[in-house]
N, C-alpha and C positions, 0 to 999 in steps of 0.2 A: 807288102805292109797294108796297102789300101784294102786288099781282100780280107785280111784279118780284122781290120777295123769295121768293115762292112758286116762281117759275121757277128762281131761283138755288138754292134748297134742293133742288128736284127734280133739277137737274143734278148737284149734289154726290152725292145718293143714287144716281143712275143711274151716275155715274162710279165710286162705291164698289162697286156690284154688278158692273160690268164688270170692274174690277180683280180682284175675287174670282173671277170666272168665267174669267179668262185662264189658258190652258193653259201649263205650263212644262215644260221638260226636267228630268228627274231624272238620267238617264244620256244623255249625248250619243251621236250615232250611232257605231256601231262595226261592223267587218267580220268575217264568219264564212264558213267553208266555201267557199273560193274554188276554182273550177274553170276550165279554159280557156274554157268557154262559159257560165258562170253564177257568181253570187256572192250571198251573203245580207247584208242590211243590217239591223241591229237598233238599237233605242233605247227609252228608257223615258220616259213622261210622267206627270204627276201625275193625269191623267184623259184621257178621250177615246179612242174606238175607231178613228178613221180612221187608216189606215196606208198612206201613199203615198210612193213614191220617184220623184222626177223625175230623169232621167238622160240622158246623151248623150255623144257623142265630143268635144264642146266645152263650154265653160262656159255656152253658151246652152241646153244640155240638149235639150229637145224631145220626149223620150219619158217615159212614165209607167207605173209598175207598182204594183199594189195587193197588199197582204198581209193579215196577221191581227194582232189584238191579243189579249192574254190577261193574266189576273191573275198577279201575281208575289208579292203579300204580303197577300192576303185583304182588300184595301181598294180605294180608287178608282184607284190607280196602275195603269198599263197598260204592258206590255212589247210592243213592236211588232217584227214580223219580215216582211221583204219579200224575195222571191227575184227577182233579175234574171236573165233568160234571153236566149238569142239573142246572146250576146256573142262577140266575136272574141278569139282567143287572143293572149296577150302584147301587149295593147292597153290604152292609158290611157283611162279613162272618168271623167266628172265626175258628181256627184250631190248632191242635197239631199233631206231628208226633210220630210214635211208631216203634221201632225195637226191638222185643222181650221184655226184661224187661225195655228198655230205653224209656223214655217219655220226650218230650220237654215241655217247657212252652206253654201256650196258646197265640197265636198271632192272628192278624186280617188282612184282606185285603179287598179291594173294587174292584169289577168288573168294567170294562170300560162301558161307555154308548154307545148307538147307535148314529150315526151322527145326526139323526133327533130328538134326545132328546134335542138338543140345550143346553147341559150342559157346564158350565165353569169349568176349572180345571187348575192345575199347574203341571209342570214337571221340572226336573233339568238336566243340562248337565255339566259334569266335566270330566277331562281326565288327563292322565299322572300322576297317583298316584303311579308309581313304586317307590320302596324302595330307600330312600336316607340315606346312612350311617351316614351322619352328622345330619340329622333330622329324626330319625327312626319312630317317632310317628306322623309325619305330616299328613298322611292320616287319622289316627284316630281323630286327632284334627279337620281336615276339615269336617269330617262327623258329629262328635258328638258335638263339641263346635261350629262348623260352621253351617252346614245345619240343623241338628236337633234342635239346640238351636234357630236358626233363625225362623224356621217354628213354633216352640212353642211360641216364642215371638210375631210373627206376627198374628198367628191364634188361638193358643191354641187347645185343643181337641186332637183327635186321628190323628196319623201320616197319616194313609191311607185315611183320609178325606181331608187332605191338600196337598197330593202329589200323582200324578197319576203314574209316572214312572221315572226311572233313565236312562239317555242316557250317554254312555261312549265311545267317539271316540278314543279308543286305549291306549296302554301302561298301562295295569292294573297291571303288575308286572315287576320287573327288568329283569328277565330271565324266560320266559314261559316254558322252558325245565326243570326247577328245581321244582319238585313236592311240596316241603315244602313251597315255596313262595306263592302258591295259598291260602293255609290256613292261614299262618302267616301274610302275607303282604297285602292280598286283602280281603278275607272273614272275618277274625277275626275283623279287625278294623271297618268294616261296618255291622256287624251282626244285629244290631238294625234296620238299614235301610232296608237291603235286606230281612229281615224276613217279612216285611209288605208292601213293594213296589217292583214291578217287575223291574228287571235291564236288559237293552239291550245294550251290548257292540258291538264294531267292533274290528277287529284285528289291533294292532299297530305293529311296528317293533320289540318291545321288547317281544311280545308273541312268536316270532320265529315260527309261524305256528304250534305250539306244539299240540300234541294229547290231552294234559290236557285241553286246551281251549275248544276244541270241545266236550270233555266229560263233563266238568263242566257246559256248557251252552246248554239249549234246546231252540234254536232260531227258528223263523219261517222258515220252509223249503219250501219257495215259490220263491227262486232264481233259477238260472240255475241248473238243477238236478245234473250235474257232479261237481258242486261247492257248495254243500249244506252248508249253514250257512256262506259262505264267503260273500255273499250279499243276502239281504232279505228286506222285508218291513212289517210294522205293522201299522194298522189303530187304532187310538184312537179318538173317537168322530169325529170331523171334520178335524183332522190332519192325514196326511200320513207320516210316518217316514220311511226313506230309509237308510238302512245300507249298506255300501260299503267297499271294501278292496282296499286300495291304496298302498299296499306293492309291492315290486319287484316281478315280475312274475304274478301279478294279476291286479295291478292298470291300466295297459295299454293294457290288452288283449281284443280282439273284443267281446268275450263272455259276459263280464260284460257290455260293452257299448251297445251292442245289446239288452241285457235284460233291461238296464236302459231306453233306447229309447222306447221300447215297453211298459214298465211300465208307463212312463210319458204320452204316448199316451192314455193309459187306464185311467190314473188319470185325464187327460183333459176332458174325457167324463163322469167322475163320478161326479154327482151333489152334492154328500154328502161331498166331500173333498174341503175345502176352502184354506188350506195351505199345503205346502210340506216342511218337515224338513229332510234334508239329513245329515248323519254323516259319516266321513271318517277321517283317521288319519293325513295324510300329507297335509300341506298347499300348495296352489298355489303360494301365496306370503306371505312373513314373514318379518315384520319390525325388529324383534329382532335377526333373525338367518337365513340369506339368504341360507346357505348350506342345510337347511332343506326343501327347496321348491321342488315341483314336478310338472312337466309340465302336467302329466296325470290328476292331480286335476283340472287344468285349463280347460280341456275338459269337465269334469263333471260340472264345474261352467257354462260353455257356454251352455250346455244342459238345466240346470236349469233356466238360464236367458231367453233363448228362450221360454221355457215352460211358465214362468210367464208372459212374454209380450204377448204371443199368447192367453193365457187362462184368464188373469186377476187374477190368483191365486198366491199371493206372495209366495216366497220361501226363504230358507236360507240354508247354509251348516255350520255345526259345525265341528271343527277340533281341533287338538292338535299338538303334536310333538315339536313345539316351546313352551318352558315353561314360558308362560306369557299370559296375556289377550290382545286380539285385537278385535275391532269392526269396520268393514268396510261395504261398500255398492256399488253395481254396479252402474255405471253412468247412463246407459240407461234402467235399468230394476229394478223392485221391488224385489231385491234380496239382502240378508244380508250375510256378511262373519263374522263368530264369532269363535275366538279361545277361547276355554273354559278351557285351562290349567292355572295354574298347581294345581293339587290336592295332590301333594306329591313330585313329582320329583324336583330336584334342579333347582332353578330359572335361566333362561337365562337373566342375568342382563344387563342393558344398557352398551354398550361399551365392553362387554365381547367377542362378536362375531361380524362378519361383518353384518351390518344392512342397511336398506334403507327406506327412507320416501316415501311411495307409496301414490298416489292420492286417492286410494280407502279407505284407513284407516283413520278414524277420531280420534280413541283412541287406544293407545297401552300402557300397564302397565306391568312392570316386578314384578308381585305380584302373590301370591297364592289366590285361591278363587274358586267360582263355579258360574254358571249362572242359574238363575231362569227364567222360561218361563211361563207366565200367559196367558191363552187362554180364551177369552171371546166368548162364544158360541151364542151370540145374533144373531139370523138368519137374522135380517134386515141389520146388518152391523158388522160381526164378526171381531175380531182383536186379535193380540197377543202383549205382552209386554216382552221385554228382559231386565233383570236386572242383572248387575254384582255385586255380593256380595264379597267383598275383605277381606282376612285375612292378608293383608300386606306382608312384606318381612323381610329379616334379619335386615334391617336398621330401618324399621318403622312398628310396629304391628298395624293392623286394626281389630277391633272386629266386624265383619260382617257389614262392612261399604258399603253402596250403592255408587258405584264409576262410574256407567254409566247406562244409560237406553235409550231405544228407543221403540216406539209403531208403529206398522204397521197395517193399516186397509185394509181389502180386497177391499172394495169399493173405487173407485178413488175419491179423493177430491182435484181437481186441484186448485191451487192458480190462481189469475187473471194474465193474461199475462202482463209483464212489458212494460212500455212505454219509448222508447228512448227519451232522453232530448238533449244530445249534444255529439259530433258535428253532425249537421244535415244540409245538403244542401249547406252550405257555404264553402268557401275555407279556408283551414287551413294554416296559414303563416309558422308554424314550422313543421318539420318532425320528431321531437324528443319529447318524453314525452307527446304524445297525450293521453288524458284521455277520455275513453268512459263512459258516465253517463246515468243512467236510473232512473226511479222514485222509490219510496219506495215500499216495499213488501206489498201486500194486499191479503187477503183471506176472503171468505164468512164464513169460519168456525172458531168458537171461539177457541182460544188457539193456532192456527197455527202461526208459526213464520218462519222467513227467515233462512233456514239452508244451502242453497247452491245456487250458480249461475254458469251458463255456458255461456261463451262469445265466439262468433265466428266473425272473420273478414276475408274478401276475396276480390279479385279483380273482381269477377264475382258474379252475384246475386243468382246463384244456390248453392253456398257454397260447391261445390264438392271438392275443394282443398283450405281449409281455411289456411291462413297464421298465424292466431291466433285461437286456440281452447283450452280454459282454463276452467278447472272445479275447483272451489274453494268451500271449506266447511266452515261452520261457526266456526268450531273448528278443530284443527289438533294437538293432543297431541302426541308429539314425543320427546323422550329423556327428559321426565318430563317437557316439555315446550310446551305451546300452540302457535304454529307457526302462527296461524291465529288470534291471539289477535289483536284487534283494526283494523282488515281489514274490510273495508266497502264493503259489497257484492254488493252495487249498483253502483260501479264504477270499472274500470279496466284500468291500464296504459299499453299502447302498447309499442312495441319495436320501433327502428328507422324505419321510413317509407321511401318509395321512393318518390322523388319529382314529381310533375305534374302527379299524378295518382289518379284515383277515387277508393275509398274503400267503401265496403258495410259491415255493421255490424248488429248483432242481439244478443239478450240475452234471457235467460229463467231462472226462479226462481224455487227452490224446497223448500218444507216445511220439517219439521222434521220427517214426517211420510213417506217420500220417494215419495211424489206426486210432479211431475213436472208440471209447467204451460205450456201452449203452447208457442211457440216462439213469441217474440215481432214482430211487424212489422219491415221490413228491413229499416234501415236508411243508408244514404250515405253521403260522403263528399269528397272533392278533396284537395290534397296537392298542395302547391304553388311551385314556382321555388326554387331550392336549395340556 
């Protein structure tokens, strides 16, 4: 009897030791730095140095690659990184990771295409998912009930077939210096997404430039060597994605701007790149939260504007920091401004902070959500479409509601120049409430509509110093109100004019795809005596 009890006790002790030695995942597998012929898989375990990925073109796998493990938090936990090479472009692969006795589920991913494959694809941009103690599960909801449910409802099938990559312009966690937040607040809520779709973040202020950020992400090391992974670029099909650091000590230094200028010059010469998407954390202008603005971002915007006008390649910049959605556009350039927040951080509600109604922005919403980007790779006329998918806010829930959309074509599709109607040539009796009037918007392209007008008036025909220079959009959603409602874009009321003076005026029209017409012919009129 004693012998039986002794054996039983030994089994219990052995089982306890085995349970204690069992390796566990801390961070489930996630994908980094995807190329047409290679990709990186990363994961974190509580211990163990073995880093193996089994992979293949079917769920049977069949191939094996080894990588490296390294410390992430000065303890027994290990971060693993394995690069898979020899892959075929735009092809689905299956994989699972192994660390000693620990095996993951089998996941899948899809490699990027080459630019000349002319493939169409979608990506998502979202930001500011840092933990909110009032709504601790918000990022989990945005990813799983929001993005993943949206893609399944719209397309069905495998996630990696429907989504190419994830862009995150900053504030991934509430405090980047706290190790536990990376697992609990960022990776855990999004593990189903990150296991099958590569994620490309840039630093926000909440990351605090922490070592954890640089260990957890294996981003392209093609920026300035001394600032590895602070800024970088990644090509996917006909898109060039540029990641920038807009934080203090980095956003305004010459090294980053010099690198960006050189990169844009290279991009201008690259016939494979049709569009440039930049992402950085801080806004140049913010309608919901003026204190969050950064002048250095304005310098980035200017470089992108000049690039697009010079090359004919449209561009945009994604940003966050302000917790709400905004969509704007540059006046003289084919360049979009898109705030893709908030994916978790507390909403900056209307009236809560100092705001301002900027001319550039057509839509601002104090809501949670994410932004889908659908890229059409048609080589004859490529285009991309931005879609804001909303999850609402504390006052009104929205179940993946489409709240805003815009399409930009690479090729220019100019509307017809407007024609001045009045006043023309004759003397105006009044000097107050003079209304400039042009004809209706017309375009040779089906579906184009009148989205903006720019009016100029001057006392000289060269318009070097216009006394009127107004840019009006067909919509201006500010503080939950469309301030452009019922505004006829074919006329414009002037301010009080001077008597006995000749005035010159002109107008141009823009369609909803950011195409400006040429200026109208110059019209003139003269005011009478006071």
